[in-house]
C-alpha positions in Angstrom: -3.8 35.2 0.7 -4.1 35.1 -3.1 -3.1 38.3 -4.8 -6.0 39.1 -7.2 -6.2 42.0 -9.5 -8.5 44.7 -8.2 -10.9 44.2 -11.1 -11.2 40.5 -10.3 -14.2 40.2 -8.1 -14.6 36.7 -6.7 -17.8 34.7 -6.0 -17.7 31.7 -3.7 -20.3 29.0 -4.2 -21.0 26.5 -1.4 -23.0 23.4 -2.4 -24.0 21.3 0.7 -25.7 17.9 0.8 -25.8 15.4 3.7 -23.0 13.3 2.1 -20.6 16.1 1.0 -19.8 19.8 0.8 -18.3 21.3 -2.4 -16.9 24.8 -2.7 -16.1 26.5 -6.0 -14.2 29.9 -6.3 -15.3 31.8 -9.3 -13.3 34.7 -10.8 -14.6 36.7 -13.8 -17.1 33.8 -14.5 -14.4 31.0 -14.6 -13.9 28.3 -11.9 -10.5 28.8 -10.2 -10.5 26.4 -7.3 -12.6 23.4 -6.2 -12.7 22.0 -2.6 -14.5 18.9 -1.7 -15.2 17.4 1.8 -17.1 14.2 2.3 -18.9 13.5 5.5 -17.8 9.9 6.0 -14.1 10.7 5.6 -13.8 13.8 7.8 -12.4 11.8 10.7 -12.1 12.6 14.4 -8.6 13.8 14.7 -8.5 17.3 16.2 -11.9 16.9 18.0 -12.0 17.8 21.6 -14.2 15.9 24.0 -15.3 15.9 27.7 -14.1 12.4 28.4 -14.9 10.1 31.3 -12.2 7.6 32.6 -13.6 4.1 32.3 -10.6 2.1 33.5 -7.0 2.9 34.5 -4.4 0.3 33.7 -1.2 0.9 35.8 0.6 -2.1 34.2 0.3 -0.5 30.7 0.5 3.1 32.1 -2.7 3.7 30.0 -6.4 4.4 30.5 -9.6 3.8 28.6 -11.7 6.9 28.2 -15.4 7.1 27.2 -15.9 10.0 24.7 -19.3 8.9 23.4 -18.0 6.7 20.6 -18.8 3.0 20.0 -15.5 1.9 21.5 -13.6 3.5 24.4 -10.6 5.6 23.4 -7.1 5.1 24.6 -4.9 7.5 26.6 -1.2 6.7 27.3 0.7 8.4 30.1 3.1 10.0 27.5 0.1 11.9 26.1 -1.0 13.3 29.5 0.1 16.9 29.8 -0.1 16.9 33.6 2.2 13.8 33.8 5.1 15.5 32.0 7.9 17.3 33.9 7.5 21.0 33.2 10.7 22.1 35.0 13.0 21.7 32.1 14.0 18.1 33.0 13.1 16.4 29.8 14.8 13.2 30.9 12.8 12.9 34.0 10.2 10.0 34.2 6.5 11.1 33.9 4.3 10.9 36.9 2.6 7.4 37.0 -0.8 7.4 35.5 -2.5 5.9 38.6 -1.4 9.1 40.6 -3.2 11.4 38.0 -6.3 9.6 36.8 -9.1 7.6 38.6 -12.1 5.7 37.4 -15.1 8.0 36.8 -12.9 11.2 36.5 -14.0 13.7 33.8 -11.3 15.4 31.8 -10.9 17.3 28.5 -9.2 15.3 25.9 -8.3 15.7 22.1 -8.2 12.9 19.5 -4.7 12.7 18.0 -5.4 9.5 16.0 -8.6 8.2 14.4 -10.0 4.7 15.4 -8.5 2.0 13.1 -10.1 -1.4 12.8 -10.7 -2.7 16.3 -8.6 0.0 18.0 -10.2 2.9 19.6 -9.1 6.5 19.0 -5.9 7.7 20.7 -6.1 10.7 22.9 -4.0 13.5 24.4 -4.8 15.9 27.2 -2.6 18.6 25.6 -5.0 20.6 23.5 -3.9 22.3 20.3 -6.2 24.3 18.2 -5.3 25.0 14.5 -6.0 28.3 13.0 -5.1 29.6 9.6 -1.6 30.9 10.4 -1.1 29.8 14.0 -1.6 26.8 16.2 -2.8 27.6 19.7 -1.4 25.7 22.7 -3.5 27.1 25.6 -1.6 25.0 28.3 1.9 26.0 27.1 3.4 29.5 27.2 6.0 28.7 24.5 6.1 30.4 21.1 7.4 28.0 18.4 8.2 28.6 14.7 7.5 26.1 11.9 10.7 24.1 11.1 10.0 24.8 7.4 11.0 28.5 8.1 14.7 27.8 8.1 16.4 31.2 8.3 17.1 32.1 12.0 16.6 35.9 11.3 13.1 35.1 9.8 12.2 32.9 12.8 13.2 35.5 15.3 11.4 38.3 13.4 8.2 36.2 13.3 8.4 35.4 17.0 8.9 39.1 17.9 6.1 40.1 15.6 3.6 37.7 17.2 4.6 38.7 20.7 3.9 42.3 19.9 0.3 41.3 18.7 -0.6 39.1 21.6 -3.0 40.5 24.4 -1.5 41.4 27.7 -3.4 38.6 29.5 -2.2 35.8 27.1 -0.9 32.8 29.0 -1.0 30.2 26.2 1.6 29.4 23.6 1.6 29.4 19.8 3.2 27.7 16.9 3.7 30.0 13.9 2.9 28.2 10.6 4.5 29.0 7.2 1.4 30.9 6.0 2.2 33.6 8.6 5.3 34.7 6.7 3.3 36.6 4.1 0.4 37.6 6.4 -0.4 41.1 7.6 -0.5 42.1 11.2 -4.3 42.3 11.0 -4.6 38.8 9.6 -2.4 37.4 12.5 -4.3 39.4 15.1 -7.6 38.1 13.7 -6.2 34.5 14.0 -5.2 35.0 17.5 -8.7 36.4 18.4 -10.4 33.4 16.7 -8.2 30.9 18.5 -8.8 32.5 21.9 -12.6 32.6 21.3 -12.5 28.9 20.4 -10.6 28.0 23.6 -13.0 30.0 25.7 -15.9 28.1 24.1 -14.2 24.8 24.9 -13.5 25.7 28.5 -17.0 26.9 29.0 -18.4 23.7 27.5 -16.1 21.5 29.7 -17.5 23.3 32.9 -21.2 23.2 31.9 -21.7 20.1 29.7 -21.9 16.5 30.7 -19.1 13.9 30.2 -18.8 12.3 26.7 -19.8 15.6 25.0 -18.1 16.8 21.8 -16.7 20.3 22.8 -14.9 21.3 19.7 -14.7 19.9 16.1 -12.2 21.0 13.5 -14.0 23.4 11.2 -16.1 22.1 8.4 -15.2 23.1 4.8 -18.0 25.7 4.8 -16.8 27.3 8.0 -13.2 27.3 6.8 -14.5 29.2 3.8 -15.6 32.1 6.0 -12.4 32.0 8.1 -9.7 31.3 5.4 -11.0 32.0 1.9 -12.8 35.4 2.1 -10.7 38.5 1.2 -11.2 42.1 0.0 -12.1 41.1 -3.5 -14.7 38.5 -2.5 -18.1 39.8 -3.7 -20.5 37.1 -2.6 -20.6 33.8 -0.8 -23.7 31.8 -1.9 -25.0 28.8 0.1 -27.7 26.6 -1.4 -28.7 25.0 2.0 -31.1 27.0 4.3 -30.1 25.1 7.5 -26.3 25.5 6.7 -26.8 29.1 5.8 -28.3 29.8 9.3 -25.4 27.8 10.9 -22.8 29.8 8.9 -24.5 33.0 10.0 -24.1 32.0 13.6 -20.5 31.0 13.1 -19.9 34.3 11.3 -21.4 36.4 14.1 -19.1 34.8 16.6 -15.8 34.6 14.6 -16.0 36.5 11.3 -18.5 39.3 11.5 -17.0 41.2 8.7 -18.0 38.5 6.3 -21.7 38.4 7.1 -22.9 41.1 4.6 -21.5 39.0 1.7 -23.1 35.7 2.8 -26.3 34.9 0.8 -28.8 32.0 0.7 -29.2 30.8 -2.9 -32.9 29.9 -3.5 -32.9 29.6 -7.3 -34.6 26.6 -9.0 -31.5 25.5 -11.0 -28.8 23.8 -8.9 -26.1 26.3 -7.9 -23.2 24.5 -9.5 -25.2 24.0 -12.8 -25.9 27.7 -13.0 -22.2 28.6 -13.0 -21.1 25.6 -15.1 -19.1 24.1 -12.3 -20.3 20.5 -13.0 -18.9 20.6 -16.5 -15.7 22.2 -15.2 -15.2 19.2 -12.8 -15.5 16.8 -15.6 -12.9 18.7 -17.7 -10.6 18.9 -14.7 -10.5 15.1 -14.6 -9.4 14.8 -18.2 -5.8 14.7 -19.6 -6.4 17.3 -22.3 -7.2 21.0 -21.7 -8.1 23.0 -24.8 -6.9 26.5 -25.1 -9.0 29.3 -26.8 -6.3 29.8 -29.5 -6.6 26.1 -30.7 -3.6 24.9 -28.7 -4.0 22.5 -25.8 -2.3 21.1 -22.7 -1.8 17.4 -21.8 -1.7 16.9 -18.0 -0.3 13.6 -16.7 -0.4 13.1 -12.9 1.9 10.3 -11.5 3.0 9.3 -8.1 6.3 11.1 -8.3 5.4 14.2 -10.2 3.0 15.9 -12.6 4.0 16.9 -16.1 2.1 19.4 -18.3 2.9 19.5 -22.0 1.9 22.5 -24.2 1.0 21.9 -27.9 0.1 24.3 -30.6 -2.7 22.1 -31.9 -4.7 23.9 -34.7 -3.4 27.4 -33.8 -1.6 28.8 -36.9 -2.4 32.5 -36.4 0.2 35.2 -36.1 2.7 36.7 -38.6 5.2 33.8 -38.3 5.7 30.5 -36.5 7.7 32.0 -33.6 5.0 34.4 -32.9 2.4 31.6 -32.9 4.5 29.6 -30.5 4.9 32.7 -28.2 1.2 33.5 -28.1 0.3 29.8 -27.4 2.8 29.7 -24.5 1.6 32.9 -23.0 -2.0 31.6 -23.0 -0.8 28.2 -21.7 1.0 30.0 -18.7 -2.4 31.3 -17.5 -4.2 28.0 -18.2 -1.5 26.0 -16.3 -1.8 28.2 -13.2 -5.5 27.8 -13.2 -5.4 24.0 -13.7 -2.9 23.6 -10.8 -5.5 25.3 -8.5 -8.5 23.6 -10.0 -7.0 20.1 -9.8 -5.0 20.9 -6.7 -1.9 19.4 -8.1 1.1 19.4 -5.7 4.7 18.3 -5.4 7.1 18.4 -8.3 5.6 19.8 -11.5 7.4 19.8 -14.9 6.2 22.2 -17.6 7.1 21.5 -21.2 6.3 24.7 -23.1 6.8 24.8 -26.9 10.5 25.4 -27.7 11.3 29.2 -28.1 14.5 30.4 -29.6 14.0 34.0 -28.6 15.3 34.7 -25.1 12.9 37.7 -24.6 10.0 35.4 -25.4 11.2 32.9 -22.8 11.6 35.6 -20.1 8.1 37.0 -21.0 6.4 33.5 -20.7 8.2 32.9 -17.4 7.2 36.3 -16.1 3.5 35.7 -17.1 3.6 32.2 -15.4 4.8 33.7 -12.2 2.2 36.5 -12.3 -0.6 33.9 -12.8 0.8 31.8 -10.0 0.8 34.7 -7.6 -3.0 34.3 -7.3 -2.4 30.9 -5.7 -3.2 30.6 -2.0 -0.8 27.6 -1.9 2.9 28.2 -1.7 4.7 27.7 -5.1 8.3 27.9 -6.2 9.3 28.3 -9.9 12.7 27.9 -11.4 13.8 29.2 -14.8 14.0 27.3 -18.1 16.4 24.3 -17.8 19.0 23.4 -20.5 16.3 21.1 -22.0 13.8 23.9 -22.2 11.7 22.7 -19.3 10.3 24.7 -16.3 10.6 23.0 -13.0 8.3 24.1 -10.2 6.9 22.9 -6.9 3.5 23.5 -5.3 2.9 22.7 -1.6 0.7 19.6 -1.1 -2.1 20.8 1.3 -4.8 18.2 0.5 -5.6 15.4 -1.9 -5.8 16.3 -5.5 -9.2 16.5 -7.2 -8.6 13.3 -9.1 -7.6 11.3 -6.0 -10.8 12.4 -4.2 -13.2 11.7 -7.1 -11.5 8.7 -8.9 -9.7 5.5 -8.4 -7.4 3.5 -10.8 -9.2 1.9 -13.7 -9.8 -1.8 -13.0 -9.2 -2.6 -16.6 -5.7 -0.9 -17.0 -4.8 -0.6 -13.3 -3.9 3.1 -13.7 -1.7 2.7 -16.9 -4.1 4.8 -18.9 -4.3 2.2 -21.7 -5.4 -1.4 -22.3 -3.9 -4.2 -24.3 -5.6 -4.7 -27.7 -8.0 -7.6 -28.3 -5.4 -9.2 -30.6 -2.6 -9.0 -27.9 -5.0 -10.8 -25.5 -5.7 -13.4 -28.2 -2.0 -14.2 -28.5 -1.6 -14.3 -24.7 -4.5 -16.8 -24.6 -2.9 -19.0 -27.3 0.4 -19.0 -25.4 -1.4 -19.9 -22.2 -3.2 -22.8 -23.9 0.1 -24.2 -25.2 1.6 -23.8 -21.7 -1.4 -25.6 -20.0 -1.4 -28.4 -22.7 2.2 -29.3 -21.8 1.3 -29.8 -18.1 -2.2 -31.2 -18.1 -4.3 -33.6 -20.2 -7.9 -32.4 -20.0 -10.7 -33.5 -22.4 -11.2 -29.9 -23.5 -10.0 -26.3 -23.0 -12.6 -23.6 -22.6 -11.7 -20.0 -23.0 -13.7 -17.4 -21.0 -13.2 -13.9 -22.4 -14.8 -10.6 -23.3 -17.0 -10.3 -26.4 -14.3 -8.4 -28.3 -11.7 -11.2 -27.8 -14.1 -14.0 -28.6 -15.3 -12.2 -31.8 -11.7 -11.9 -32.9 -11.1 -15.7 -32.3 -14.2 -16.5 -34.4 -13.1 -14.2 -37.2 -9.6 -13.0 -38.0 -7.8 -15.3 -35.5 -9.9 -18.5 -36.2 -7.1 -20.1 -38.3 -4.5 -19.6 -35.5 -6.9 -21.1 -32.9 -7.7 -24.1 -35.2 -4.0 -24.7 -35.8 -3.3 -24.7 -32.1 -6.1 -27.1 -31.5 -4.7 -29.5 -34.0 -1.2 -29.2 -32.6 -2.2 -30.0 -29.0 -4.9 -32.5 -30.1 -7.6 -31.1 -27.9 -11.0 -29.4 -28.4 -10.9 -25.6 -27.7 -14.3 -23.9 -27.0 -15.2 -20.3 -26.6 -17.5 -18.6 -24.0 -18.3 -14.9 -23.7 -18.3 -13.4 -20.2 -20.0 -10.1 -20.4 -18.7 -9.0 -17.1 -15.1 -9.4 -18.2 -13.1 -6.4 -19.4 -10.9 -6.6 -22.5 -7.7 -7.8 -20.7 -9.6 -10.3 -18.5 -9.8 -14.0 -19.4 -9.7 -17.5 -18.0 -8.6 -20.8 -19.5 -10.7 -23.7 -18.0 -9.7 -27.3 -18.0 -12.8 -29.5 -18.7 
């Protein structure tokens, strides 16, 4: 749960269209987080169905199950809960599938792997339901702790804490996630109640609904907002879709009744995201440069291995002396960096290059301000001090794709390099290619297909070099503009 200042009332905006759902968290008028979920990429993993056995294959110890999709899904004996030995004999062979399943049998199954290509979805009969801090295993009485919680004392304390919060009639098991470490007893108890209600709804549906029915789907982004995002400082939750507002009300009544008074249907004429300037913020969050109010700026570079953020003074020359100017810029940058990490959802290793500060007190103050700003992050972060090179190394847990990875793809012109070769560089590449081709082949003519910029350069400043090469190889060289070609793209055609 993010730690916001008491004065920081938060508004949550939910923009829903058939193709995608977008959520923006606004604090004091500024966008702090963006979440996007696209309908076509939600996937089926986690969904629970009432499945019907179509065919049992003893030779493969597998079965095909109809769950209402285009292709039958696949269930292997290793993924059948009933087939496993539950007496502690882990090395014992599972019960043969033909002794458990028969054609036409109806059973409750969960998708553990989405369909890929011609392969159907992979299923399991062991159901697990993910909550915010816990994973519920209704068929297993064991309480497990996330392996990321390494200290044995912490693991045992969490196990004892959860057991004290479970209802007396609880027969299922739980896996405690890392988010539970900092959660209150009330939060954990609420998660237990939500998971038990969800399982009750699944079992009721399995008894009353026909085979091939979807019994449970992982929560949509809008539903997760009500379950996971809302806290004491959330003032309003605005939804711009009437149908989804009604659906969220029904979900809230069943699972998060305390949230309902803050849920509103937005009916204004202006699009909800336009009203709060979210669209412009999305565009800015995709750029490398982030301007600071003081005149300084950040440069954000996201690579496969890590993200680097460089702080620059820019046009900021205020303050009594240069050291004071640097200090003030770095303080402002600390808050801007924390916000950009949330906004862009940057994860993994992050290197921060603040402007060099000689004053140790200034360094400590900037580091303290950075940690304070990062404390509002709902994602786990870890910050080290300044290194010998004056860099701050930190990590931020990867929980989902970054904003840039969701909305963008590598540029086809530069292939993600962030820059393209100049027209002159391409001209010289073409001249070398012509010479190479002329040594191997003997055509009547060479024709160059290239972008307008490259052809213009050959006709003007590089015309002499092109003519000299033509004389040297003794062949005619013609030019043809291809408007669809980008600056680095060209072809040399042998006529």
